Backbone as a printed PyTorch tensor [residue, N CA C, xyz], in Angstrom:
tensor([[[ 19.7810,  -3.5140,  16.3770],
         [ 19.0600,  -2.8960,  15.8110],
         [ 17.5150,  -2.5370,  15.9390]],

        [[ 17.6730,  -1.0990,  16.1570],
         [ 16.3920,  -0.2410,  16.0200],
         [ 15.7600,  -0.6570,  14.8890]],

        [[ 14.6590,  -0.0610,  15.1290],
         [ 14.3410,   0.6580,  13.9870],
         [ 13.8810,   2.1230,  13.9580]],

        [[ 13.9500,   2.6420,  13.0850],
         [ 14.1340,   4.1010,  12.5900],
         [ 13.2080,   4.5460,  11.4790]],

        [[ 12.6150,   5.4380,  11.9730],
         [ 11.4620,   6.6090,  10.4260],
         [ 12.4990,   7.8650,  10.2840]],

        [[ 12.8520,   8.4180,   9.4800],
         [ 12.4390,   9.7890,   8.3940],
         [ 11.4430,   9.9010,   7.7870]],

        [[ 11.4900,  11.3490,   8.2850],
         [ 10.4580,  12.7840,   7.3390],
         [ 10.7070,  13.3610,   7.0870]],

        [[ 11.4150,  13.4550,   6.0310],
         [ 11.9620,  15.1480,   5.0510],
         [ 10.6100,  15.4090,   4.7900]],

        [[ 11.4020,  16.9490,   4.6530],
         [ 10.6450,  17.5240,   2.9770],
         [ 11.3670,  18.2910,   2.5710]],

        [[ 11.4340,  17.7450,   1.2920],
         [ 11.7640,  19.0150,   0.1060],
         [ 10.9090,  20.0710,  -1.1790]],

        [[ 11.5720,  20.6070,  -1.0540],
         [ 11.2380,  21.8390,  -1.8990],
         [ 10.3410,  21.3510,  -3.1250]],

        [[  9.1150,  22.0200,  -3.3240],
         [  7.9800,  21.5070,  -4.4800],
         [  8.5030,  22.3430,  -5.6900]],

        [[  9.2050,  23.0730,  -5.9340],
         [  9.8720,  23.5560,  -6.8500],
         [ 10.9680,  22.8360,  -7.5350]],

        [[ 10.7540,  22.4780,  -6.6010],
         [ 12.2670,  21.2860,  -7.7680],
         [ 11.5790,  20.0280,  -8.6940]],

        [[ 12.1730,  20.1410,  -9.8210],
         [ 11.4010,  18.9770, -10.9170],
         [ 11.6130,  18.0120, -10.3280]],

        [[ 11.0370,  17.0050, -11.1800],
         [ 10.7350,  15.8130, -10.6250],
         [ 11.9810,  15.0560, -10.3670]],

        [[ 12.5150,  15.2360, -11.5110],
         [ 14.7310,  14.6190, -11.0420],
         [ 14.7470,  15.1570,  -9.7710]],

        [[ 15.1030,  15.6170,  -9.5940],
         [ 16.0680,  16.7620,  -8.2310],
         [ 15.3140,  15.8780,  -7.1830]],

        [[ 13.5420,  15.9260,  -7.6370],
         [ 12.8550,  15.6250,  -6.1790],
         [ 13.1980,  13.6970,  -6.2140]],

        [[ 13.6210,  13.4950,  -7.1420],
         [ 14.0910,  11.5700,  -6.8200],
         [ 15.5940,  12.2010,  -6.8310]],

        [[ 16.5980,  12.5440,  -7.0600],
         [ 17.6990,  12.6970,  -7.0630],
         [ 17.8680,  12.7900,  -5.2410]],

        [[ 16.3150,  13.7500,  -4.5360],
         [ 16.9050,  14.1510,  -3.5990],
         [ 17.2950,  13.2670,  -2.4740]],

        [[ 15.4710,  12.2360,  -1.9650],
         [ 14.8950,  11.1570,  -1.7450],
         [ 16.1150,   9.6500,  -2.1560]],

        [[ 16.6510,   9.8410,  -3.0030],
         [ 18.0010,   9.0050,  -3.4840],
         [ 19.2350,   9.0440,  -2.1560]],

        [[ 19.1650,  10.5610,  -2.7160],
         [ 20.5010,  10.8920,  -2.1610],
         [ 20.4830,  10.5230,  -0.1060]],

        [[ 19.1990,  11.3750,   0.1090],
         [ 18.4700,  10.5080,   1.3520],
         [ 18.5690,   9.0960,   1.3800]],

        [[ 18.2430,   7.8800,   0.6580],
         [ 18.1020,   6.6400,   0.9150],
         [ 19.5220,   6.2390,   0.9740]],

        [[ 20.7100,   6.7570,   0.4580],
         [ 22.4110,   6.0460,   0.3470],
         [ 22.5740,   7.2030,   1.6330]],

        [[ 22.4750,   8.2850,   1.5900],
         [ 23.3940,   8.0830,   2.8510],
         [ 22.7130,   7.9980,   3.9660]],

        [[ 21.4180,   6.4600,   4.2130],
         [ 21.1610,   6.5430,   5.2560],
         [ 21.7770,   4.5000,   5.0000]],

        [[ 22.1710,   4.8140,   4.1880],
         [ 22.5620,   3.0970,   3.8970],
         [ 23.7310,   2.7010,   3.7090]],

        [[ 24.8440,   4.0510,   3.5550],
         [ 26.3700,   4.6870,   3.4840],
         [ 26.8000,   4.9120,   5.3610]],

        [[ 25.4870,   4.7430,   6.1630],
         [ 26.4080,   4.5850,   7.3420],
         [ 25.3010,   3.3980,   7.7810]],

        [[ 25.6660,   2.6100,   7.7510],
         [ 25.3280,   0.7730,   7.5890],
         [ 23.2820,   1.0210,   8.5460]],

        [[ 22.0570,   1.4800,   7.7280],
         [ 20.9990,   1.6140,   7.9210],
         [ 20.9510,   0.2920,   6.0320]],

        [[ 20.0560,  -0.7940,   7.7440],
         [ 19.9140,  -1.2990,   6.6700],
         [ 18.2890,  -2.0070,   6.1670]],

        [[ 17.6090,  -2.2100,   5.8050],
         [ 16.1280,  -2.6540,   5.4710],
         [ 15.9510,  -0.8140,   5.0030]],

        [[ 16.1700,  -0.0890,   4.5470],
         [ 15.4760,   0.9260,   3.3570],
         [ 14.6650,   1.1160,   2.9560]],

        [[ 13.1260,   1.5440,   3.3840],
         [ 12.1640,   1.4450,   2.3140],
         [ 11.7620,   3.3840,   3.1460]],

        [[ 11.4290,   3.2310,   1.6550],
         [ 10.5410,   4.3040,   1.4780],
         [  9.2970,   5.0090,   0.7800]],

        [[  8.5220,   5.9160,   1.5840],
         [  7.3950,   5.9210,   0.6850],
         [  7.0330,   7.7330,   0.4950]],

        [[  6.6430,   7.8160,  -0.3870],
         [  6.8230,   9.2510,  -0.6130],
         [  4.8780,   9.8410,  -0.8300]],

        [[  5.1200,  10.9230,   0.0010],
         [  3.3660,  11.4450,   1.0230],
         [  2.9490,  12.6630,  -0.5110]],

        [[  3.9650,  12.8920,  -1.3920],
         [  3.8390,  14.1340,  -2.2460],
         [  3.5900,  15.7370,  -1.7290]],

        [[  3.7270,  16.2750,  -2.4900],
         [  2.6160,  17.4910,  -2.0350],
         [  2.4030,  17.9320,  -0.9340]],

        [[  2.1460,  18.9640,   0.3000],
         [  1.4380,  19.1340,   1.0110],
         [  1.6260,  20.8090,   1.5350]],

        [[  0.3710,  21.3250,   2.1750],
         [  0.7730,  22.6620,   2.8420],
         [  1.6310,  22.2390,   3.5640]],

        [[  1.6510,  22.8510,   4.7070],
         [  2.9820,  23.0040,   6.0370],
         [  2.1650,  23.8800,   6.2310]],

        [[  2.5710,  23.1000,   7.8880],
         [  1.8490,  23.5840,   8.5510],
         [  1.9660,  24.9110,   9.3250]],

        [[  3.5030,  25.6950,   9.0510],
         [  4.0330,  26.9390,   8.8500],
         [  5.0670,  27.2100,   7.8270]],

        [[  4.9750,  27.9890,   7.3920],
         [  5.7920,  28.6800,   6.6750],
         [  7.9920,  27.8840,   6.9750]],

        [[  8.1920,  27.2790,   6.3800],
         [  9.3630,  27.3030,   6.1810],
         [ 10.4600,  27.6190,   5.5150]],

        [[ 11.5900,  28.6290,   5.1200],
         [ 12.1500,  29.1340,   4.3120],
         [ 11.9880,  29.8460,   3.2630]],

        [[ 10.2510,  30.0630,   3.6370],
         [  9.5180,  31.2720,   3.2540],
         [  8.0730,  30.3910,   1.9020]],

        [[  8.4590,  29.2330,   2.1910],
         [  7.4520,  28.5110,   1.5360],
         [  6.2840,  27.8990,   2.3910]],

        [[  5.7880,  27.4420,   1.8330],
         [  4.4180,  27.6960,   1.8770],
         [  3.7700,  25.8970,   1.7980]],

        [[  4.4510,  25.2850,   0.2220],
         [  3.8320,  23.7420,   0.5330],
         [  5.4280,  23.1680,   0.3770]],

        [[  5.1700,  21.5510,   0.3650],
         [  6.5530,  20.7270,   0.2510],
         [  6.1020,  19.3080,   0.8140]],

        [[  7.3220,  19.2540,  -0.6410],
         [  7.1920,  17.4710,  -1.1910],
         [  7.6130,  16.5530,   0.4060]],

        [[  6.2080,  15.8500,   0.9800],
         [  6.8370,  14.7180,   1.6900],
         [  7.2980,  13.6080,   1.5770]],

        [[  8.5820,  13.1930,   2.3310],
         [  8.6770,  11.6230,   2.0650],
         [  9.2690,  11.0960,   3.4940]],

        [[  8.6460,   9.8300,   3.7520],
         [  8.8130,   8.7670,   5.0000],
         [  9.7300,   7.5870,   4.6750]],

        [[ 10.3810,   7.0260,   4.9870],
         [ 11.3400,   6.5780,   4.8230],
         [ 12.1410,   5.6860,   6.3010]],

        [[ 11.9440,   4.5960,   6.2110],
         [ 12.1660,   3.6580,   7.7940],
         [ 12.5150,   2.8540,   7.2670]],

        [[ 13.7220,   2.7460,   8.4410],
         [ 14.9460,   2.1890,   8.3140],
         [ 16.0780,   1.1600,   9.8380]],

        [[ 16.8630,   0.2530,  10.0430],
         [ 17.6090,  -0.2930,  10.9000],
         [ 18.7940,   0.5820,  11.3990]],

        [[ 19.1030,   0.3780,  12.2660],
         [ 19.9950,   0.5890,  12.8410],
         [ 21.0350,   0.6400,  13.9370]],

        [[ 22.0690,   0.8170,  14.5880],
         [ 22.4820,   1.0780,  16.1070],
         [ 22.4860,   1.8780,  16.8000]],

        [[ 22.3390,   3.0140,  15.4660],
         [ 21.9190,   4.4920,  16.1130],
         [ 23.3050,   5.3700,  16.5240]],

        [[ 24.0720,   5.0220,  16.8310],
         [ 25.1590,   5.0870,  16.7040],
         [ 26.3370,   6.0270,  15.8820]],

        [[ 25.5460,   6.4220,  14.2710],
         [ 25.6960,   7.0530,  13.5010],
         [ 24.9080,   8.2040,  12.9370]],

        [[ 24.5060,   8.6850,  13.8750],
         [ 23.7320,   9.7420,  13.9340],
         [ 23.9950,  10.8930,  13.5330]],

        [[ 25.1030,  11.7360,  13.5680],
         [ 25.9070,  12.6400,  13.4920],
         [ 26.6480,  12.9040,  11.8520]],

        [[ 27.2680,  11.7750,  11.6630],
         [ 27.3990,  11.7040,  10.2700],
         [ 26.5750,  11.4610,   9.6340]],

        [[ 25.2330,  11.2270,   9.6090],
         [ 23.8110,  11.0960,   9.3300],
         [ 23.4090,  12.2650,   8.7710]],

        [[ 22.7700,  13.5770,   9.4890],
         [ 22.5880,  14.5970,   9.9370],
         [ 24.2520,  15.3010,   9.4250]],

        [[ 25.0270,  15.3240,   9.6270],
         [ 25.8390,  16.6020,   9.0050],
         [ 25.8760,  16.5560,   7.8530]],

        [[ 25.3260,  15.6240,   6.4850],
         [ 24.5550,  15.4570,   5.5660],
         [ 23.9530,  15.7080,   4.7270]],

        [[ 22.5370,  15.1670,   5.7050],
         [ 20.8370,  16.4240,   5.4980],
         [ 21.3190,  17.5340,   5.5900]],

        [[ 22.5500,  18.1190,   6.3870],
         [ 22.1560,  19.2750,   7.1040],
         [ 22.5070,  20.5640,   5.6400]],

        [[ 23.4860,  20.1370,   5.0740],
         [ 24.5250,  20.6570,   3.3960],
         [ 23.7540,  20.6040,   2.1750]],

        [[ 22.8720,  19.3440,   2.4480],
         [ 22.0240,  19.6060,   0.9070],
         [ 20.4230,  20.5260,   1.3140]],

        [[ 20.7950,  21.7760,   0.0160],
         [ 19.6960,  22.6690,  -0.0160],
         [ 18.1920,  22.2100,  -0.7420]],

        [[ 17.9470,  21.5720,  -1.1430],
         [ 16.5900,  20.9230,  -1.4760],
         [ 16.3510,  20.2320,  -0.0850]],

        [[ 16.5980,  19.4550,   0.7420],
         [ 16.0730,  19.3850,   1.7190],
         [ 15.6010,  20.1420,   2.9660]],

        [[ 14.1730,  21.1210,   3.0320],
         [ 13.9150,  21.8350,   4.3570],
         [ 13.5130,  21.7790,   5.3820]],

        [[ 13.8860,  20.2850,   5.7560],
         [ 13.5720,  20.3670,   7.2970],
         [ 12.8870,  18.4010,   7.6150]],

        [[ 13.9720,  17.8810,   8.3210],
         [ 13.9110,  16.3190,   8.2550],
         [ 13.7460,  16.2390,  10.1380]],

        [[ 13.2440,  15.2410,  10.1840],
         [ 13.3990,  14.4070,  11.5200],
         [ 13.0680,  12.7790,  11.7450]],

        [[ 14.4250,  13.0670,  12.6800],
         [ 14.1470,  11.5630,  13.0170],
         [ 14.0150,  11.1110,  14.0090]],

        [[ 13.3010,   9.8250,  14.1540],
         [ 12.8920,   8.8750,  15.1210],
         [ 12.4240,   7.8590,  15.3730]],

        [[ 12.8710,   7.1700,  16.5190],
         [ 12.7900,   5.3950,  16.9530],
         [ 11.2840,   4.8810,  17.0370]],

        [[ 11.5680,   4.0670,  16.3080],
         [ 10.1200,   2.8720,  15.8740],
         [ 10.1760,   2.0370,  16.9500]],

        [[  9.0600,   2.0570,  17.7720],
         [  8.9130,   0.6900,  19.1800],
         [  8.0640,  -0.4670,  18.4950]]])
């Protein structure tokens, strides 16, 4: 098992309940793909470095987890169809 982290940005136009549902969606997607030790840290609303989908601000969330790395295509396909996620990036943590 290797350590990974995913940083994703949700739209700031969502309600608090929708933002929490978005965070829970990502956590459940990771767990369904076999990730363990899923820990989430909400960074909150921040200005984006550049506009994404005509939005200037985003709701940043960082989630760390452990997995073997073989099911990223399954994770990414589910994240790509979620409209509340503006952008995401998964990186390996050493």
